[in-house]
All heavy atoms as a GROMACS GRO file, in nm:
protein
  602
    1MET      N    1   0.084  -0.118  -0.001
    1MET     CA    2   0.000  -0.001   0.001
    1MET      C    3   0.087   0.123   0.000
    1MET      O    4   0.184   0.133   0.077
    1MET     CB    5  -0.090  -0.001   0.124
    1MET     CG    6  -0.174   0.124   0.140
    1MET     SD    7  -0.273   0.119   0.289
    1MET     CE    8  -0.432   0.128   0.214
    2LEU      N    9   0.058   0.218  -0.087
    2LEU     CA   10   0.132   0.343  -0.092
    2LEU      C   11   0.058   0.447  -0.014
    2LEU      O   12  -0.063   0.456  -0.015
    2LEU     CB   13   0.148   0.388  -0.237
    2LEU     CG   14   0.236   0.301  -0.326
    2LEU    CD1   15   0.240   0.358  -0.466
    2LEU    CD2   16   0.377   0.291  -0.269
    3LEU      N   17   0.132   0.530   0.053
    3LEU     CA   18   0.078   0.637   0.135
    3LEU      C   19   0.120   0.768   0.074
    3LEU      O   20   0.240   0.796   0.063
    3LEU     CB   21   0.126   0.625   0.279
    3LEU     CG   22   0.077   0.728   0.374
    3LEU    CD1   23  -0.071   0.713   0.396
    3LEU    CD2   24   0.149   0.716   0.503
    4PRO      N   25   0.023   0.855   0.038
    4PRO     CA   26   0.060   0.985  -0.017
    4PRO      C   27   0.108   1.077   0.096
    4PRO      O   28   0.047   1.084   0.200
    4PRO     CB   29  -0.070   1.035  -0.078
    4PRO     CG   30  -0.177   0.967  -0.004
    4PRO     CD   31  -0.120   0.834   0.039
    5LEU      N   32   0.216   1.145   0.073
    5LEU     CA   33   0.268   1.240   0.172
    5LEU      C   34   0.254   1.379   0.117
    5LEU      O   35   0.225   1.401  -0.002
    5LEU     CB   36   0.413   1.208   0.204
    5LEU     CG   37   0.439   1.072   0.268
    5LEU    CD1   38   0.587   1.052   0.290
    5LEU    CD2   39   0.365   1.059   0.400
    6HIS      N   40   0.277   1.480   0.201
    6HIS     CA   41   0.273   1.618   0.157
    6HIS      C   42   0.362   1.635   0.036
    6HIS      O   43   0.471   1.578   0.029
    6HIS     CB   44   0.316   1.713   0.268
    6HIS     CG   45   0.221   1.720   0.382
    6HIS    ND1   46   0.093   1.767   0.367
    6HIS    CD2   47   0.230   1.680   0.509
    6HIS    CE1   48   0.032   1.760   0.484
    6HIS    NE2   49   0.113   1.708   0.571
    7GLY      N   50   0.319   1.709  -0.060
    7GLY     CA   51   0.398   1.731  -0.182
    7GLY      C   52   0.362   1.632  -0.291
    7GLY      O   53   0.421   1.634  -0.397
    8GLY      N   54   0.269   1.540  -0.261
    8GLY     CA   55   0.223   1.445  -0.363
    8GLY      C   56   0.309   1.322  -0.382
    8GLY      O   57   0.284   1.239  -0.465
    9THR      N   58   0.414   1.306  -0.300
    9THR     CA   59   0.499   1.189  -0.313
    9THR      C   60   0.431   1.071  -0.246
    9THR      O   61   0.384   1.080  -0.135
    9THR     CB   62   0.635   1.215  -0.244
    9THR    OG1   63   0.694   1.330  -0.302
    9THR    CG2   64   0.728   1.097  -0.256
   10ALA      N   65   0.431   0.956  -0.311
   10ALA     CA   66   0.375   0.834  -0.255
   10ALA      C   67   0.488   0.749  -0.199
   10ALA      O   68   0.590   0.730  -0.264
   10ALA     CB   69   0.298   0.756  -0.359
   11VAL      N   70   0.469   0.702  -0.076
   11VAL     CA   71   0.572   0.623  -0.008
   11VAL      C   72   0.508   0.493   0.041
   11VAL      O   73   0.396   0.498   0.092
   11VAL     CB   74   0.630   0.701   0.113
   11VAL    CG1   75   0.726   0.617   0.191
   11VAL    CG2   76   0.694   0.830   0.068
   12PRO      N   77   0.575   0.380   0.023
   12PRO     CA   78   0.518   0.255   0.076
   12PRO      C   79   0.502   0.268   0.227
   12PRO      O   80   0.585   0.326   0.297
   12PRO     CB   81   0.625   0.150   0.042
   12PRO     CG   82   0.704   0.210  -0.070
   12PRO     CD   83   0.700   0.358  -0.047
   13LEU      N   84   0.391   0.213   0.280
   13LEU     CA   85   0.365   0.219   0.424
   13LEU      C   86   0.481   0.160   0.505
   13LEU      O   87   0.504   0.204   0.615
   13LEU     CB   88   0.236   0.146   0.458
   13LEU     CG   89   0.109   0.230   0.452
   13LEU    CD1   90  -0.013   0.146   0.487
   13LEU    CD2   91   0.115   0.349   0.541
   14CYS      N   92   0.550   0.063   0.450
   14CYS     CA   93   0.661   0.003   0.525
   14CYS      C   94   0.774   0.103   0.554
   14CYS      O   95   0.857   0.080   0.640
   14CYS     CB   96   0.714  -0.119   0.452
   14CYS     SG   97   0.784  -0.082   0.290
   15GLN      N   98   0.777   0.217   0.484
   15GLN     CA   99   0.880   0.318   0.506
   15GLN      C  100   0.835   0.427   0.599
   15GLN      O  101   0.913   0.517   0.633
   15GLN     CB  102   0.923   0.377   0.373
   15GLN     CG  103   0.996   0.280   0.285
   15GLN     CD  104   1.043   0.342   0.156
   15GLN    OE1  105   1.030   0.464   0.134
   15GLN    NE2  106   1.098   0.260   0.067
   16ILE      N  107   0.710   0.423   0.645
   16ILE     CA  108   0.658   0.519   0.740
   16ILE      C  109   0.686   0.467   0.880
   16ILE      O  110   0.660   0.351   0.910
   16ILE     CB  111   0.505   0.540   0.720
   16ILE    CG1  112   0.473   0.581   0.576
   16ILE    CG2  113   0.452   0.644   0.819
   16ILE    CD1  114   0.531   0.712   0.535
   17PRO      N  115   0.737   0.551   0.969
   17PRO     CA  116   0.774   0.503   1.103
   17PRO      C  117   0.654   0.485   1.197
   17PRO      O  118   0.642   0.549   1.301
   17PRO     CB  119   0.867   0.612   1.155
   17PRO     CG  120   0.821   0.737   1.088
   17PRO     CD  121   0.775   0.691   0.952
   18LEU      N  122   0.562   0.400   1.158
   18LEU     CA  123   0.447   0.364   1.240
   18LEU      C  124   0.450   0.217   1.272
   18LEU      O  125   0.492   0.137   1.189
   18LEU     CB  126   0.316   0.395   1.167
   18LEU     CG  127   0.290   0.538   1.118
   18LEU    CD1  128   0.158   0.544   1.043
   18LEU    CD2  129   0.292   0.636   1.236
   19ASP      N  130   0.405   0.182   1.392
   19ASP     CA  131   0.398   0.040   1.424
   19ASP      C  132   0.268  -0.016   1.366
   19ASP      O  133   0.184   0.057   1.313
   19ASP     CB  134   0.410   0.012   1.572
   19ASP     CG  135   0.297   0.073   1.656
   19ASP    OD1  136   0.183   0.084   1.608
   19ASP    OD2  137   0.323   0.110   1.773
   20ASP      N  138   0.250  -0.146   1.373
   20ASP     CA  139   0.134  -0.210   1.312
   20ASP      C  140   0.003  -0.159   1.366
   20ASP      O  141  -0.095  -0.138   1.294
   20ASP     CB  142   0.139  -0.363   1.332
   20ASP     CG  143   0.246  -0.429   1.247
   20ASP    OD1  144   0.298  -0.363   1.153
   20ASP    OD2  145   0.282  -0.545   1.274
   21CYS      N  146  -0.002  -0.134   1.498
   21CYS     CA  147  -0.122  -0.082   1.562
   21CYS      C  148  -0.156   0.058   1.507
   21CYS      O  149  -0.272   0.088   1.481
   21CYS     CB  150  -0.103  -0.080   1.713
   21CYS     SG  151  -0.247  -0.017   1.802
   22GLU      N  152  -0.056   0.143   1.492
   22GLU     CA  153  -0.078   0.276   1.439
   22GLU      C  154  -0.123   0.273   1.294
   22GLU      O  155  -0.210   0.350   1.256
   22GLU     CB  156   0.049   0.358   1.454
   22GLU     CG  157   0.082   0.393   1.598
   22GLU     CD  158   0.220   0.456   1.612
   22GLU    OE1  159   0.313   0.418   1.540
   22GLU    OE2  160   0.236   0.542   1.700
   23ILE      N  161  -0.065   0.184   1.216
   23ILE     CA  162  -0.107   0.172   1.075
   23ILE      C  163  -0.255   0.130   1.068
   23ILE      O  164  -0.332   0.185   0.991
   23ILE     CB  165  -0.019   0.071   1.000
   23ILE    CG1  166   0.124   0.131   0.979
   23ILE    CG2  167  -0.079   0.035   0.863
   23ILE    CD1  168   0.225   0.032   0.928
   24THR      N  169  -0.294   0.034   1.152
   24THR     CA  170  -0.434  -0.009   1.155
   24THR      C  171  -0.525   0.104   1.200
   24THR      O  172  -0.630   0.128   1.141
   24THR     CB  173  -0.449  -0.129   1.251
   24THR    OG1  174  -0.369  -0.237   1.202
   24THR    CG2  175  -0.593  -0.175   1.262
   25THR      N  176  -0.482   0.180   1.300
   25THR     CA  177  -0.561   0.291   1.352
   25THR      C  178  -0.581   0.397   1.242
   25THR      O  179  -0.691   0.447   1.220
   25THR     CB  180  -0.495   0.354   1.474
   25THR    OG1  181  -0.481   0.255   1.576
   25THR    CG2  182  -0.574   0.472   1.528
   26VAL      N  183  -0.473   0.428   1.172
   26VAL     CA  184  -0.480   0.527   1.061
   26VAL      C  185  -0.572   0.480   0.951
   26VAL      O  186  -0.662   0.554   0.909
   26VAL     CB  187  -0.339   0.557   1.008
   26VAL    CG1  188  -0.345   0.630   0.873
   26VAL    CG2  189  -0.257   0.640   1.106
   27THR      N  190  -0.550   0.360   0.902
   27THR     CA  191  -0.632   0.311   0.789
   27THR      C  192  -0.778   0.297   0.828
   27THR      O  193  -0.867   0.331   0.750
   27THR     CB  194  -0.577   0.179   0.730
   27THR    OG1  195  -0.566   0.081   0.834
   27THR    CG2  196  -0.443   0.201   0.665
   28ASP      N  197  -0.804   0.250   0.950
   28ASP     CA  198  -0.944   0.237   0.995
   28ASP      C  199  -1.013   0.376   1.003
   28ASP      O  200  -1.125   0.393   0.959
   28ASP     CB  201  -0.952   0.169   1.132
   28ASP     CG  202  -0.924   0.020   1.125
   28ASP    OD1  203  -0.916  -0.035   1.015
   28ASP    OD2  204  -0.908  -0.039   1.233
   29ALA      N  205  -0.942   0.474   1.059
   29ALA     CA  206  -0.998   0.610   1.074
   29ALA      C  207  -1.022   0.671   0.936
   29ALA      O  208  -1.130   0.730   0.915
   29ALA     CB  209  -0.904   0.697   1.155
   30VAL      N  210  -0.929   0.657   0.845
   30VAL     CA  211  -0.946   0.715   0.713
   30VAL      C  212  -1.058   0.645   0.635
   30VAL      O  213  -1.140   0.712   0.570
   30VAL     CB  214  -0.815   0.714   0.633
   30VAL    CG1  215  -0.837   0.761   0.491
   30VAL    CG2  216  -0.711   0.802   0.701
   31ARG      N  217  -1.064   0.513   0.645
   31ARG     CA  218  -1.174   0.440   0.577
   31ARG      C  219  -1.309   0.486   0.630
   31ARG      O  220  -1.402   0.511   0.553
   31ARG     CB  221  -1.155   0.290   0.595
   31ARG     CG  222  -1.053   0.232   0.503
   31ARG     CD  223  -1.053   0.079   0.509
   31ARG     NE  224  -0.953   0.030   0.419
   31ARG     CZ  225  -0.847  -0.043   0.457
   31ARG    NH1  226  -0.828  -0.070   0.584
   31ARG    NH2  227  -0.759  -0.083   0.369
   32GLN      N  228  -1.319   0.499   0.763
   32GLN     CA  229  -1.444   0.542   0.824
   32GLN      C  230  -1.478   0.685   0.781
   32GLN      O  231  -1.593   0.716   0.746
   32GLN     CB  232  -1.440   0.530   0.975
   32GLN     CG  233  -1.573   0.561   1.039
   32GLN     CD  234  -1.573   0.534   1.188
   32GLN    OE1  235  -1.483   0.471   1.243
   32GLN    NE2  236  -1.675   0.583   1.256
   33TRP      N  237  -1.378   0.774   0.783
   33TRP     CA  238  -1.400   0.911   0.743
   33TRP      C  239  -1.448   0.916   0.598
   33TRP      O  240  -1.544   0.989   0.567
   33TRP     CB  241  -1.268   0.990   0.760
   33TRP     CG  242  -1.284   1.134   0.728
   33TRP    CD1  243  -1.321   1.233   0.815
   33TRP    CD2  244  -1.264   1.198   0.602
   33TRP    NE1  245  -1.327   1.354   0.750
   33TRP    CE2  246  -1.292   1.334   0.618
   33TRP    CE3  247  -1.227   1.152   0.477
   33TRP    CZ2  248  -1.285   1.426   0.513
   33TRP    CZ3  249  -1.219   1.244   0.371
   33TRP    CH2  250  -1.247   1.379   0.391
   34CYS      N  251  -1.388   0.841   0.511
   34CYS     CA  252  -1.426   0.839   0.370
   34CYS      C  253  -1.567   0.781   0.353
   34CYS      O  254  -1.646   0.836   0.273
   34CYS     CB  255  -1.325   0.757   0.288
   34CYS     SG  256  -1.166   0.840   0.264
   35GLU      N  257  -1.598   0.675   0.424
   35GLU     CA  258  -1.732   0.616   0.413
   35GLU      C  259  -1.840   0.712   0.457
   35GLU      O  260  -1.943   0.726   0.394
   35GLU     CB  261  -1.740   0.488   0.497
   35GLU     CG  262  -1.669   0.369   0.436
   35GLU     CD  263  -1.666   0.246   0.526
   35GLU    OE1  264  -1.738   0.246   0.629
   35GLU    OE2  265  -1.591   0.154   0.496
   36GLU      N  266  -1.813   0.783   0.567
   36GLU     CA  267  -1.912   0.878   0.621
   36GLU      C  268  -1.937   0.991   0.522
   36GLU      O  269  -2.048   1.046   0.518
   36GLU     CB  270  -1.866   0.936   0.755
   36GLU     CG  271  -1.872   0.836   0.866
   36GLU     CD  272  -1.807   0.890   0.997
   36GLU    OE1  273  -1.763   1.005   1.001
   36GLU    OE2  274  -1.806   0.811   1.094
   37ARG      N  275  -1.838   1.027   0.445
   37ARG     CA  276  -1.852   1.137   0.350
   37ARG      C  277  -1.870   1.093   0.207
   37ARG      O  278  -1.871   1.175   0.116
   37ARG     CB  279  -1.728   1.228   0.362
   37ARG     CG  280  -1.738   1.310   0.490
   37ARG     CD  281  -1.602   1.348   0.544
   37ARG     NE  282  -1.617   1.410   0.673
   37ARG     CZ  283  -1.631   1.344   0.787
   37ARG    NH1  284  -1.633   1.212   0.789
   37ARG    NH2  285  -1.645   1.409   0.901
   38LYS      N  286  -1.880   0.961   0.189
   38LYS     CA  287  -1.897   0.904   0.054
   38LYS      C  288  -1.786   0.950  -0.041
   38LYS      O  289  -1.811   0.992  -0.155
   38LYS     CB  290  -2.033   0.936  -0.001
   38LYS     CG  291  -2.148   0.900   0.095
   38LYS     CD  292  -2.260   0.832   0.028
   38LYS     CE  293  -2.376   0.797   0.118
   38LYS     NZ  294  -2.352   0.748   0.247
   39VAL      N  295  -1.664   0.942   0.011
   39VAL     CA  296  -1.545   0.981  -0.064
   39VAL      C  297  -1.460   0.857  -0.089
   39VAL      O  298  -1.442   0.774   0.002
   39VAL     CB  299  -1.461   1.084   0.019
   39VAL    CG1  300  -1.327   1.111  -0.043
   39VAL    CG2  301  -1.539   1.212   0.041
   40ASP      N  302  -1.409   0.842  -0.209
   40ASP     CA  303  -1.322   0.729  -0.240
   40ASP      C  304  -1.186   0.750  -0.170
   40ASP      O  305  -1.132   0.859  -0.176
   40ASP     CB  306  -1.303   0.721  -0.391
   40ASP     CG  307  -1.227   0.596  -0.434
   40ASP    OD1  308  -1.143   0.545  -0.359
   40ASP    OD2  309  -1.254   0.549  -0.546
   41ILE      N  310  -1.136   0.648  -0.103
   41ILE     CA  311  -1.012   0.658  -0.031
   41ILE      C  312  -0.896   0.691  -0.126
   41ILE      O  313  -0.795   0.748  -0.086
   41ILE     CB  314  -0.983   0.534   0.052
   41ILE    CG1  315  -0.880   0.562   0.160
   41ILE    CG2  316  -0.945   0.416  -0.038
   41ILE    CD1  317  -0.869   0.456   0.266
   42ASP      N  318  -0.910   0.656  -0.255
   42ASP     CA  319  -0.804   0.683  -0.353
   42ASP      C  320  -0.821   0.820  -0.421
   42ASP      O  321  -0.744   0.855  -0.508
   42ASP     CB  322  -0.798   0.575  -0.459
   42ASP     CG  323  -0.743   0.444  -0.401
   42ASP    OD1  324  -0.649   0.450  -0.319
   42ASP    OD2  325  -0.794   0.336  -0.440
   43SER      N  326  -0.923   0.895  -0.382
   43SER     CA  327  -0.944   1.027  -0.439
   43SER      C  328  -0.845   1.126  -0.377
   43SER      O  329  -0.774   1.094  -0.279
   43SER     CB  330  -1.086   1.076  -0.411
   43SER     OG  331  -1.102   1.103  -0.271
   44ILE      N  332  -0.839   1.245  -0.434
   44ILE     CA  333  -0.750   1.348  -0.379
   44ILE      C  334  -0.782   1.374  -0.233
   44ILE      O  335  -0.695   1.383  -0.147
   44ILE     CB  336  -0.756   1.476  -0.464
   44ILE    CG1  337  -0.694   1.448  -0.600
   44ILE    CG2  338  -0.686   1.591  -0.393
   44ILE    CD1  339  -0.716   1.561  -0.702
   45GLU      N  340  -0.912   1.385  -0.205
   45GLU     CA  341  -0.954   1.412  -0.066
   45GLU      C  342  -0.922   1.297   0.027
   45GLU      O  343  -0.879   1.318   0.141
   45GLU     CB  344  -1.103   1.447  -0.064
   45GLU     CG  345  -1.146   1.510   0.068
   45GLU     CD  346  -1.288   1.565   0.060
   45GLU    OE1  347  -1.359   1.540  -0.039
   45GLU    OE2  348  -1.326   1.634   0.155
   46GLY      N  349  -0.940   1.175  -0.020
   46GLY     CA  350  -0.908   1.058   0.060
   46GLY      C  351  -0.759   1.049   0.087
   46GLY      O  352  -0.716   1.014   0.198
   47ARG      N  353  -0.681   1.083  -0.010
   47ARG     CA  354  -0.534   1.083   0.010
   47ARG      C  355  -0.488   1.194   0.105
   47ARG      O  356  -0.398   1.175   0.185
   47ARG     CB  357  -0.460   1.094  -0.125
   47ARG     CG  358  -0.477   0.970  -0.211
   47ARG     CD  359  -0.418   0.990  -0.346
   47ARG     NE  360  -0.442   0.873  -0.431
   47ARG     CZ  361  -0.360   0.771  -0.447
   47ARG    NH1  362  -0.245   0.771  -0.384
   47ARG    NH2  363  -0.392   0.671  -0.523
   48ARG      N  364  -0.557   1.308   0.097
   48ARG     CA  365  -0.526   1.417   0.192
   48ARG      C  366  -0.561   1.373   0.335
   48ARG      O  367  -0.486   1.400   0.428
   48ARG     CB  368  -0.606   1.542   0.159
   48ARG     CG  369  -0.536   1.634   0.064
   48ARG     CD  370  -0.590   1.777   0.057
   48ARG     NE  371  -0.713   1.801   0.130
   48ARG     CZ  372  -0.827   1.843   0.076
   48ARG    NH1  373  -0.831   1.870  -0.052
   48ARG    NH2  374  -0.933   1.865   0.149
   49ALA      N  375  -0.673   1.302   0.348
   49ALA     CA  376  -0.713   1.251   0.480
   49ALA      C  377  -0.609   1.152   0.533
   49ALA      O  378  -0.573   1.153   0.652
   49ALA     CB  379  -0.850   1.186   0.472
   50MET      N  380  -0.556   1.067   0.445
   50MET     CA  381  -0.456   0.969   0.487
   50MET      C  382  -0.328   1.038   0.532
   50MET      O  383  -0.270   1.006   0.636
   50MET     CB  384  -0.426   0.871   0.371
   50MET     CG  385  -0.325   0.763   0.405
   50MET     SD  386  -0.386   0.643   0.525
   50MET     CE  387  -0.493   0.545   0.421
   51THR      N  388  -0.286   1.137   0.456
   51THR     CA  389  -0.164   1.213   0.492
   51THR      C  390  -0.182   1.282   0.629
   51THR      O  391  -0.094   1.275   0.714
   51THR     CB  392  -0.132   1.317   0.382
   51THR    OG1  393  -0.112   1.248   0.261
   51THR    CG2  394  -0.009   1.398   0.418
   52LEU      N  395  -0.297   1.346   0.645
   52LEU     CA  396  -0.322   1.414   0.771
   52LEU      C  397  -0.332   1.315   0.886
   52LEU      O  398  -0.279   1.343   0.994
   52LEU     CB  399  -0.451   1.495   0.756
   52LEU     CG  400  -0.496   1.572   0.883
   52LEU    CD1  401  -0.386   1.669   0.929
   52LEU    CD2  402  -0.626   1.647   0.855
   53ALA      N  403  -0.391   1.201   0.865
   53ALA     CA  404  -0.406   1.102   0.972
   53ALA      C  405  -0.268   1.052   1.017
   53ALA      O  406  -0.245   1.032   1.136
   53ALA     CB  407  -0.492   0.986   0.925
   54VAL      N  408  -0.178   1.033   0.923
   54VAL     CA  409  -0.040   0.991   0.960
   54VAL      C  410   0.025   1.100   1.041
   54VAL      O  411   0.088   1.072   1.145
   54VAL     CB  412   0.043   0.956   0.836
   54VAL    CG1  413   0.190   0.938   0.869
   54VAL    CG2  414  -0.011   0.828   0.768
   55ASP      N  415   0.012   1.225   0.997
   55ASP     CA  416   0.069   1.335   1.075
   55ASP      C  417   0.011   1.340   1.214
   55ASP      O  418   0.083   1.358   1.312
   55ASP     CB  419   0.043   1.471   1.006
   55ASP     CG  420   0.123   1.487   0.875
   55ASP    OD1  421   0.217   1.410   0.854
   55ASP    OD2  422   0.087   1.577   0.798
   56LEU      N  423  -0.121   1.323   1.223
   56LEU     CA  424  -0.188   1.334   1.354
   56LEU      C  425  -0.145   1.220   1.449
   56LEU      O  426  -0.123   1.245   1.569
   56LEU     CB  427  -0.339   1.331   1.336
   56LEU     CG  428  -0.402   1.454   1.274
   56LEU    CD1  429  -0.548   1.431   1.239
   56LEU    CD2  430  -0.386   1.573   1.367
   57ILE      N  431  -0.134   1.101   1.395
   57ILE     CA  432  -0.101   0.987   1.483
   57ILE      C  433   0.044   0.998   1.535
   57ILE      O  434   0.074   0.950   1.644
   57ILE     CB  435  -0.128   0.851   1.417
   57ILE    CG1  436  -0.145   0.744   1.521
   57ILE    CG2  437  -0.015   0.810   1.324
   57ILE    CD1  438  -0.260   0.653   1.503
   58GLN      N  439   0.128   1.065   1.460
   58GLN     CA  440   0.266   1.082   1.503
   58GLN      C  441   0.280   1.193   1.608
   58GLN      O  442   0.374   1.194   1.684
   58GLN     CB  443   0.356   1.112   1.385
   58GLN     CG  444   0.372   0.994   1.293
   58GLN     CD  445   0.458   1.023   1.173
   58GLN    OE1  446   0.455   1.132   1.118
   58GLN    NE2  447   0.533   0.926   1.127
   59THR      N  448   0.186   1.286   1.610
   59THR     CA  449   0.195   1.399   1.700
   59THR      C  450   0.096   1.394   1.818
   59THR      O  451   0.109   1.474   1.910
   59THR     CB  452   0.174   1.533   1.626
   59THR    OG1  453   0.046   1.533   1.564
   59THR    CG2  454   0.284   1.553   1.521
   60ASN      N  455  -0.002   1.309   1.809
   60ASN     CA  456  -0.107   1.303   1.911
   60ASN      C  457  -0.111   1.167   1.976
   60ASN      O  458  -0.141   1.069   1.911
   60ASN     CB  459  -0.243   1.337   1.847
   60ASN     CG  460  -0.351   1.350   1.951
   60ASN    OD1  461  -0.337   1.319   2.066
   60ASN    ND2  462  -0.467   1.400   1.905
   61PRO      N  463  -0.083   1.160   2.106
   61PRO     CA  464  -0.082   1.028   2.173
   61PRO      C  465  -0.223   0.969   2.193
   61PRO      O  466  -0.237   0.854   2.224
   61PRO     CB  467  -0.020   1.059   2.308
   61PRO     CG  468  -0.041   1.205   2.331
   61PRO     CD  469  -0.044   1.267   2.195
   62ARG      N  470  -0.327   1.046   2.170
   62ARG     CA  471  -0.466   1.000   2.187
   62ARG      C  472  -0.516   0.932   2.060
   62ARG      O  473  -0.591   0.991   1.982
   62ARG     CB  474  -0.557   1.119   2.224
   62ARG     CG  475  -0.531   1.183   2.357
   62ARG     CD  476  -0.565   1.097   2.479
   62ARG     NE  477  -0.694   1.032   2.468
   62ARG     CZ  478  -0.807   1.077   2.519
   62ARG    NH1  479  -0.810   1.190   2.583
   62ARG    NH2  480  -0.917   1.009   2.504
   63HIS      N  481  -0.473   0.810   2.035
   63HIS     CA  482  -0.512   0.740   1.914
   63HIS      C  483  -0.663   0.716   1.908
   63HIS      O  484  -0.718   0.710   1.799
   63HIS     CB  485  -0.438   0.605   1.906
   63HIS     CG  486  -0.291   0.622   1.887
   63HIS    ND1  487  -0.207   0.514   1.878
   63HIS    CD2  488  -0.211   0.730   1.877
   63HIS    CE1  489  -0.083   0.557   1.862
   63HIS    NE2  490  -0.084   0.688   1.861
   64ASP      N  491  -0.727   0.706   2.023
   64ASP     CA  492  -0.872   0.688   2.025
   64ASP      C  493  -0.949   0.807   1.975
   64ASP      O  494  -1.066   0.799   1.943
   64ASP     CB  495  -0.920   0.647   2.166
   64ASP     CG  496  -0.890   0.753   2.269
   64ASP    OD1  497  -0.780   0.816   2.264
   64ASP    OD2  498  -0.974   0.773   2.359
   65GLN      N  499  -0.883   0.921   1.962
   65GLN     CA  500  -0.944   1.044   1.917
   65GLN      C  501  -0.908   1.077   1.769
   65GLN      O  502  -0.940   1.185   1.723
   65GLN     CB  503  -0.903   1.163   2.004
   65GLN     CG  504  -0.950   1.147   2.148
   65GLN     CD  505  -1.100   1.151   2.157
   65GLN    OE1  506  -1.164   1.234   2.094
   65GLN    NE2  507  -1.158   1.063   2.234
   66LEU      N  508  -0.842   0.986   1.702
   66LEU     CA  509  -0.791   1.013   1.567
   66LEU      C  510  -0.903   1.049   1.470
   66LEU      O  511  -0.892   1.149   1.399
   66LEU     CB  512  -0.710   0.896   1.513
   66LEU     CG  513  -0.650   0.918   1.373
   66LEU    CD1  514  -0.556   1.037   1.370
   66LEU    CD2  515  -0.579   0.792   1.324
   67LEU      N  516  -1.011   0.974   1.466
   67LEU     CA  517  -1.116   1.005   1.372
   67LEU      C  518  -1.178   1.140   1.398
   67LEU      O  519  -1.201   1.218   1.306
   67LEU     CB  520  -1.224   0.895   1.376
   67LEU     CG  521  -1.344   0.916   1.283
   67LEU    CD1  522  -1.301   0.928   1.137
   67LEU    CD2  523  -1.445   0.804   1.300
   68ALA      N  524  -1.203   1.173   1.525
   68ALA     CA  525  -1.260   1.303   1.560
   68ALA      C  526  -1.166   1.414   1.520
   68ALA      O  527  -1.209   1.516   1.461
   68ALA     CB  528  -1.291   1.308   1.709
   69GLU      N  529  -1.038   1.401   1.547
   69GLU     CA  530  -0.943   1.505   1.512
   69GLU      C  531  -0.924   1.515   1.361
   69GLU      O  532  -0.915   1.624   1.306
   69GLU     CB  533  -0.807   1.476   1.581
   69GLU     CG  534  -0.706   1.588   1.564
   69GLU     CD  535  -0.750   1.722   1.625
   69GLU    OE1  536  -0.829   1.724   1.721
   69GLU    OE2  537  -0.704   1.828   1.574
   70LEU      N  538  -0.925   1.402   1.293
   70LEU     CA  539  -0.917   1.402   1.146
   70LEU      C  540  -1.035   1.476   1.087
   70LEU      O  541  -1.021   1.560   1.000
   70LEU     CB  542  -0.911   1.258   1.096
   70LEU     CG  543  -0.911   1.239   0.943
   70LEU    CD1  544  -0.787   1.301   0.882
   70LEU    CD2  545  -0.919   1.089   0.910
   71SER      N  546  -1.155   1.449   1.137
   71SER     CA  547  -1.274   1.516   1.087
   71SER      C  548  -1.267   1.666   1.111
   71SER      O  549  -1.300   1.745   1.023
   71SER     CB  550  -1.398   1.459   1.154
   71SER     OG  551  -1.414   1.323   1.123
   72LYS      N  552  -1.220   1.704   1.228
   72LYS     CA  553  -1.209   1.845   1.262
   72LYS      C  554  -1.110   1.916   1.172
   72LYS      O  555  -1.137   2.023   1.117
   72LYS     CB  556  -1.162   1.855   1.409
   72LYS     CG  557  -1.150   1.993   1.464
   72LYS     CD  558  -1.116   1.982   1.613
   72LYS     CE  559  -1.038   2.097   1.661
   72LYS     NZ  560  -0.998   2.081   1.803
   73GLN      N  561  -0.993   1.854   1.151
   73GLN     CA  562  -0.887   1.917   1.071
   73GLN      C  563  -0.929   1.919   0.922
   73GLN      O  564  -0.902   2.020   0.855
   73GLN     CB  565  -0.756   1.837   1.084
   73GLN     CG  566  -0.697   1.842   1.223
   73GLN     CD  567  -0.633   1.973   1.255
   73GLN    OE1  568  -0.584   2.043   1.164
   73GLN    NE2  569  -0.631   2.010   1.381
   74MET      N  570  -0.990   1.814   0.873
   74MET     CA  571  -1.032   1.812   0.733
   74MET      C  572  -1.142   1.916   0.704
   74MET      O  573  -1.148   1.968   0.595
   74MET     CB  574  -1.076   1.672   0.692
   74MET     CG  575  -0.964   1.572   0.676
   74MET     SD  576  -0.844   1.611   0.546
   74MET     CE  577  -0.943   1.580   0.401
   75ALA      N  578  -1.226   1.944   0.803
   75ALA     CA  579  -1.331   2.042   0.786
   75ALA      C  580  -1.273   2.182   0.770
   75ALA      O  581  -1.334   2.269   0.706
   75ALA     CB  582  -1.427   2.037   0.904
   76ARG      N  583  -1.155   2.204   0.824
   76ARG     CA  584  -1.089   2.335   0.815
   76ARG      C  585  -1.023   2.356   0.678
   76ARG      O  586  -0.992   2.470   0.643
   76ARG     CB  587  -0.979   2.346   0.922
   76ARG     CG  588  -1.031   2.355   1.059
   76ARG     CD  589  -0.918   2.370   1.157
   76ARG     NE  590  -0.965   2.361   1.292
   76ARG     CZ  591  -0.889   2.342   1.396
   76ARG    NH1  592  -0.757   2.329   1.380
   76ARG    NH2  593  -0.938   2.334   1.516
   77GLN      N  594  -1.000   2.251   0.606
   77GLN     CA  595  -0.927   2.263   0.478
   77GLN      C  596  -1.017   2.294   0.364
   77GLN      O  597  -1.128   2.265   0.356
   77GLN     CB  598  -0.847   2.133   0.445
   77GLN     CG  599  -0.741   2.112   0.549
   77GLN     CD  600  -0.657   1.988   0.514
   77GLN    OE1  601  -0.674   1.924   0.411
   77GLN    NE2  602  -0.563   1.956   0.599
   0.00000   0.00000   0.00000
């Protein structure tokens, strides 16, 4: 699976410094966010959500709040 990063560069998830639990948390949150908004995860908006979710999980220790924070941040963009 490739993960889009800021600047449009796609990087394999194996090169992102996340553990398996964090990867699952990120992908679950982004899938749920996309489903709620009827957005394709491979769309530009879905990829932006994935990038933001990776940034958020690396900076926020509250993984249980990832979906809420992702929704809040994406609404600002």
